[in-house]
N, CA, C and O atoms as a Tinker XYZ file with bonds, in Angstrom:
   236  protein
     1  N     28.978000   34.959000   25.642000    73     2
     2  CA    28.342000   34.411000   25.012000    64     1     3
     3  C     29.291000   33.604000   23.735000    63     2     4     5
     4  O     29.146000   32.433000   23.386000    81     3
     5  N     30.223000   34.543000   23.206000    73     3     6
     6  CA    30.978000   33.714000   22.552000    64     5     7
     7  C     31.979000   32.776000   23.243000    63     6     8     9
     8  O     32.608000   31.999000   22.525000    81     7
     9  N     32.191000   32.775000   24.604000    73     7    10
    10  CA    32.947000   31.419000   24.624000    64     9    11
    11  C     32.359000   30.630000   25.090000    63    10    12    13
    12  O     33.010000   29.595000   25.235000    81    11
    13  N     31.237000   30.582000   25.473000    73    11    14
    14  CA    30.080000   29.455000   25.786000    64    13    15
    15  C     30.042000   28.751000   24.575000    63    14    16    17
    16  O     30.350000   27.560000   24.536000    81    15
    17  N     29.528000   29.674000   23.120000    73    15    18
    18  CA    29.741000   28.429000   22.050000    64    17    19
    19  C     30.768000   27.686000   21.607000    63    18    20    21
    20  O     30.631000   26.513000   21.258000    81    19
    21  N     32.343000   28.590000   21.585000    73    19    22
    22  CA    33.526000   28.046000   21.300000    64    21    23
    23  C     33.191000   26.606000   22.629000    63    22    24    25
    24  O     33.031000   25.483000   22.151000    81    23
    25  N     33.136000   26.716000   23.758000    73    23    26
    26  CA    33.275000   25.465000   24.353000    64    25    27
    27  C     31.678000   24.547000   24.483000    63    26    28    29
    28  O     31.658000   23.683000   25.360000    81    27
    29  N     30.404000   24.732000   23.642000    73    27    30
    30  CA    30.028000   23.643000   23.141000    64    29    31
    31  C     29.542000   24.243000   21.890000    63    30    32    33
    32  O     28.501000   24.850000   21.639000    81    31
    33  N     30.577000   23.913000   21.154000    73    31    34
    34  CA    30.405000   24.153000   19.633000    64    33    35
    35  C     30.255000   23.118000   18.818000    63    34    36    37
    36  O     29.743000   23.122000   17.699000    81    35
    37  N     30.858000   21.952000   19.590000    73    35    38
    38  CA    29.944000   20.412000   18.977000    64    37    39
    39  C     28.310000   20.538000   18.905000    63    38    40    41
    40  O     27.648000   20.544000   17.867000    81    39
    41  N     27.860000   20.626000   20.110000    73    39    42
    42  CA    26.712000   20.589000   20.486000    64    41    43
    43  C     25.689000   21.666000   19.684000    63    42    44    45
    44  O     24.519000   21.482000   19.347000    81    43
    45  N     26.645000   22.998000   19.475000    73    43    46
    46  CA    25.274000   23.794000   19.065000    64    45    47
    47  C     25.395000   23.201000   17.854000    63    46    48    49
    48  O     24.458000   22.475000   17.523000    81    47
    49  N     26.631000   23.363000   16.839000    73    47    50
    50  CA    26.658000   23.259000   15.269000    64    49    51
    51  C     25.819000   22.027000   15.165000    63    50    52    53
    52  O     24.783000   22.187000   14.521000    81    51
    53  N     26.106000   20.395000   15.832000    73    51    54
    54  CA    25.396000   19.652000   15.228000    64    53    55
    55  C     23.648000   20.028000   14.953000    63    54    56    57
    56  O     22.999000   20.054000   13.908000    81    55
    57  N     23.205000   20.325000   16.567000    73    55    58
    58  CA    21.705000   20.728000   16.817000    64    57    59
    59  C     21.551000   21.601000   15.531000    63    58    60    61
    60  O     20.814000   21.082000   14.693000    81    59
    61  N     22.243000   23.176000   15.081000    73    59    62
    62  CA    22.128000   23.402000   14.091000    64    61    63
    63  C     21.884000   22.561000   12.338000    63    62    64    65
    64  O     21.155000   22.719000   11.358000    81    63
    65  N     22.672000   21.920000   12.644000    73    63    66
    66  CA    22.882000   20.811000   11.420000    64    65    67
    67  C     21.681000   19.562000   11.025000    63    66    68    69
    68  O     21.326000   18.995000    9.992000    81    67
    69  N     21.262000   19.500000   12.640000    73    67    70
    70  CA    19.959000   18.687000   12.702000    64    69    71
    71  C     18.823000   19.931000   12.091000    63    70    72    73
    72  O     18.208000   19.589000   11.081000    81    71
    73  N     18.699000   20.513000   12.321000    73    71    74
    74  CA    17.318000   21.360000   12.134000    64    73    75
    75  C     17.480000   21.591000   10.627000    63    74    76    77
    76  O     16.508000   21.295000    9.932000    81    75
    77  N     18.869000   22.212000    9.866000    73    75    78
    78  CA    18.765000   22.060000    8.719000    64    77    79
    79  C     18.311000   21.514000    7.860000    63    78    80    81
    80  O     17.611000   21.948000    6.946000    81    79
    81  N     18.859000   19.955000    8.182000    73    79    82
    82  CA    18.356000   19.224000    7.423000    64    81    83
    83  C     16.907000   18.706000    7.423000    63    82    84    85
    84  O     16.233000   18.408000    6.437000    81    83
    85  N     16.493000   18.649000    8.968000    73    83    86
    86  CA    15.029000   18.419000    8.722000    64    85    87
    87  C     14.155000   19.499000    7.743000    63    86    88    89
    88  O     13.280000   19.041000    7.009000    81    87
    89  N     14.446000   20.999000    7.771000    73    87    90
    90  CA    13.676000   21.654000    6.538000    64    89    91
    91  C     14.320000   21.487000    5.409000    63    90    92    93
    92  O     14.094000   22.412000    4.629000    81    91
    93  N     15.071000   20.639000    4.980000    73    91    94
    94  CA    15.426000   20.752000    3.467000    64    93    95
    95  C     14.625000   19.659000    3.413000    63    94    96    97
    96  O     13.772000   19.659000    2.525000    81    95
    97  N     14.699000   18.580000    4.257000    73    95    98
    98  CA    13.882000   17.476000    3.835000    64    97    99
    99  C     12.143000   17.644000    3.851000    63    98   100   101
   100  O     11.225000   17.074000    3.262000    81    99
   101  N     12.231000   18.627000    4.748000    73    99   102
   102  CA    10.372000   19.262000    5.124000    64   101   103
   103  C     10.435000   19.633000    3.852000    63   102   104   105
   104  O      9.611000   19.147000    3.077000    81   103
   105  N     11.238000   20.392000    3.458000    73   103   106
   106  CA    10.564000   21.156000    1.875000    64   105   107
   107  C     10.472000   20.719000    0.948000    63   106   108   109
   108  O      9.723000   21.158000    0.075000    81   107
   109  N     11.564000   19.204000    0.764000    73   107   110
   110  CA    11.331000   18.775000   -0.148000    64   109   111
   111  C     10.037000   17.694000   -0.525000    63   110   112   113
   112  O      9.534000   17.401000   -1.610000    81   111
   113  N      9.702000   17.189000    1.040000    73   111   114
   114  CA     8.060000   16.262000    0.968000    64   113   115
   115  C      7.276000   16.666000    1.510000    63   114   116   117
   116  O      6.626000   16.119000    2.401000    81   115
   117  N      7.122000   18.188000    0.895000    73   115   118
   118  CA     5.823000   18.696000    1.512000    64   117   119
   119  C      5.038000   19.078000    0.295000    63   118   120   121
   120  O      5.463000   19.693000   -0.683000    81   119
   121  N      3.261000   18.407000    0.601000    73   119   122
   122  CA     2.693000   18.300000    0.050000    64   121   123
   123  C      2.144000   19.720000   -0.852000    63   122   124   125
   124  O      2.305000   20.886000   -0.493000    81   123
   125  N      1.621000   19.357000   -1.818000    73   123   126
   126  CA     1.309000   20.826000   -2.382000    64   125   127
   127  C     -0.028000   21.313000   -1.564000    63   126   128   129
   128  O     -0.835000   20.410000   -1.346000    81   127
   129  N     -0.402000   22.744000   -1.036000    73   127   130
   130  CA    -1.424000   23.354000   -0.315000    64   129   131
   131  C     -2.441000   23.376000   -1.541000    63   130   132   133
   132  O     -3.573000   22.932000   -1.347000    81   131
   133  N     -2.139000   23.805000   -2.625000    73   131   134
   134  CA    -3.050000   24.164000   -3.636000    64   133   135
   135  C     -3.440000   22.852000   -4.307000    63   134   136   137
   136  O     -4.029000   23.362000   -5.260000    81   135
   137  N     -3.549000   21.551000   -4.517000    73   135   138
   138  CA    -3.494000   20.605000   -4.685000    64   137   139
   139  C     -5.190000   20.640000   -5.513000    63   138   140   141
   140  O     -6.091000   20.964000   -4.740000    81   139
   141  N     -5.540000   20.395000   -6.687000    73   139   142
   142  CA    -6.861000   20.668000   -7.350000    64   141   143
   143  C     -7.676000   19.371000   -6.857000    63   142   144   145
   144  O     -7.222000   18.426000   -6.212000    81   143
   145  N     -8.732000   19.522000   -7.228000    73   143   146
   146  CA    -9.276000   18.329000   -6.901000    64   145   147
   147  C    -11.122000   18.377000   -7.623000    63   146   148   149
   148  O    -11.630000   19.473000   -7.860000    81   147
   149  N    -11.480000   17.775000   -7.741000    73   147   150
   150  CA   -12.934000   18.075000   -8.919000    64   149   151
   151  C    -13.786000   16.988000   -8.647000    63   150   152   153
   152  O    -13.222000   15.899000   -8.748000    81   151
   153  N    -15.591000   16.937000   -8.169000    73   151   154
   154  CA   -16.358000   16.128000   -8.503000    64   153   155
   155  C    -17.224000   16.615000   -9.294000    63   154   156   157
   156  O    -17.574000   17.795000   -9.322000    81   155
   157  N    -17.684000   15.588000  -10.097000    73   155   158
   158  CA   -18.861000   15.817000  -11.361000    64   157   159
   159  C    -19.804000   14.521000  -11.180000    63   158   160   161
   160  O    -19.477000   13.384000  -10.838000    81   159
   161  N    -20.795000   14.923000  -11.442000    73   159   162
   162  CA   -21.871000   14.328000  -11.634000    64   161   163
   163  C    -22.520000   13.143000  -13.217000    63   162   164   165
   164  O    -21.918000   13.215000  -14.289000    81   163
   165  N    -23.397000   12.456000  -13.095000    73   163   166
   166  CA   -23.607000   11.622000  -14.340000    64   165   167
   167  C    -24.001000   12.973000  -15.520000    63   166   168   169
   168  O    -24.633000   14.006000  -15.296000    81   167
   169  N    -23.169000   12.352000  -17.200000    73   167   170
   170  CA   -23.235000   12.609000  -17.890000    64   169   171
   171  C    -22.407000   14.396000  -17.942000    63   170   172   173
   172  O    -22.752000   15.145000  -18.856000    81   171
   173  N    -21.620000   14.764000  -17.158000    73   171   174
   174  CA   -21.274000   15.737000  -17.340000    64   173   175
   175  C    -19.840000   15.959000  -17.799000    63   174   176   177
   176  O    -19.044000   15.125000  -17.366000    81   175
   177  N    -19.284000   17.026000  -18.680000    73   175   178
   178  CA   -18.175000   17.503000  -18.917000    64   177   179
   179  C    -17.312000   18.493000  -18.018000    63   178   180   181
   180  O    -17.317000   19.715000  -18.167000    81   179
   181  N    -16.829000   18.043000  -17.398000    73   179   182
   182  CA   -15.832000   18.789000  -16.592000    64   181   183
   183  C    -13.959000   19.244000  -17.129000    63   182   184   185
   184  O    -13.433000   18.316000  -17.743000    81   183
   185  N    -13.166000   20.337000  -16.963000    73   183   186
   186  CA   -12.598000   20.803000  -17.555000    64   185   187
   187  C    -11.830000   21.081000  -16.782000    63   186   188   189
   188  O    -11.962000   22.285000  -16.565000    81   187
   189  N    -10.711000   20.491000  -15.931000    73   187   190
   190  CA    -9.743000   20.949000  -15.053000    64   189   191
   191  C     -8.390000   21.297000  -15.315000    63   190   192   193
   192  O     -7.760000   20.410000  -15.890000    81   191
   193  N     -7.695000   22.463000  -15.023000    73   191   194
   194  CA    -6.505000   23.053000  -15.397000    64   193   195
   195  C     -5.757000   23.676000  -14.531000    63   194   196   197
   196  O     -6.331000   23.998000  -13.490000    81   195
   197  N     -4.511000   23.980000  -14.649000    73   195   198
   198  CA    -3.664000   24.888000  -13.949000    64   197   199
   199  C     -3.444000   26.302000  -14.337000    63   198   200   201
   200  O     -2.581000   27.007000  -13.815000    81   199
   201  N     -4.363000   26.745000  -15.401000    73   199   202
   202  CA    -4.160000   27.909000  -15.993000    64   201   203
   203  C     -5.178000   28.337000  -17.041000    63   202   204   205
   204  O     -6.357000   28.439000  -16.701000    81   203
   205  N     -4.824000   28.579000  -18.221000    73   203   206
   206  CA    -6.203000   29.309000  -18.789000    64   205   207
   207  C     -6.572000   28.038000  -20.007000    63   206   208   209
   208  O     -5.797000   27.389000  -20.709000    81   207
   209  N     -8.247000   28.004000  -19.902000    73   207   210
   210  CA    -8.631000   26.971000  -21.065000    64   209   211
   211  C     -9.228000   27.366000  -21.950000    63   210   212   213
   212  O    -10.132000   28.190000  -21.809000    81   211
   213  N     -8.751000   26.714000  -23.452000    73   211   214
   214  CA    -9.680000   26.846000  -24.288000    64   213   215
   215  C     -9.810000   25.918000  -25.154000    63   214   216   217
   216  O     -8.955000   25.164000  -25.618000    81   215
   217  N    -11.218000   26.017000  -25.417000    73   215   218
   218  CA   -12.398000   25.169000  -25.442000    64   217   219
   219  C    -13.338000   25.658000  -26.487000    63   218   220   221
   220  O    -14.050000   26.657000  -26.594000    81   219
   221  N    -13.070000   24.498000  -27.303000    73   219   222
   222  CA   -14.239000   24.342000  -28.789000    64   221   223
   223  C    -15.120000   24.002000  -28.849000    63   222   224   225
   224  O    -14.820000   22.860000  -28.503000    81   223
   225  N    -16.489000   23.934000  -29.063000    73   223   226
   226  CA   -17.535000   23.428000  -29.447000    64   225   227
   227  C    -17.842000   22.727000  -31.174000    63   226   228   229
   228  O    -18.090000   23.502000  -32.098000    81   227
   229  N    -17.784000   21.375000  -31.371000    73   227   230
   230  CA   -17.706000   20.685000  -32.254000    64   229   231
   231  C    -19.223000   21.191000  -33.147000    63   230   232   233
   232  O    -20.173000   21.460000  -32.412000    81   231
   233  N    -19.376000   21.275000  -34.166000    73   231   234
   234  CA   -20.547000   21.632000  -34.814000    64   233   235
   235  C    -20.997000   20.808000  -35.735000    63   234   236
   236  O    -22.033000   21.071000  -36.345000    81   235
């Protein structure tokens, strides 16, 4: 097996290089799976946040 790798090192490592490059590019350009979306109706108040929300009602 080692002899085959040594004989084909240029082909093997160029394949690994392409694979690693594609993985890095995929991680960089990946869309967020948990993207927030919101639908609302007329005259409604909607609050959307990625964490805790504190809301005070004015009197």
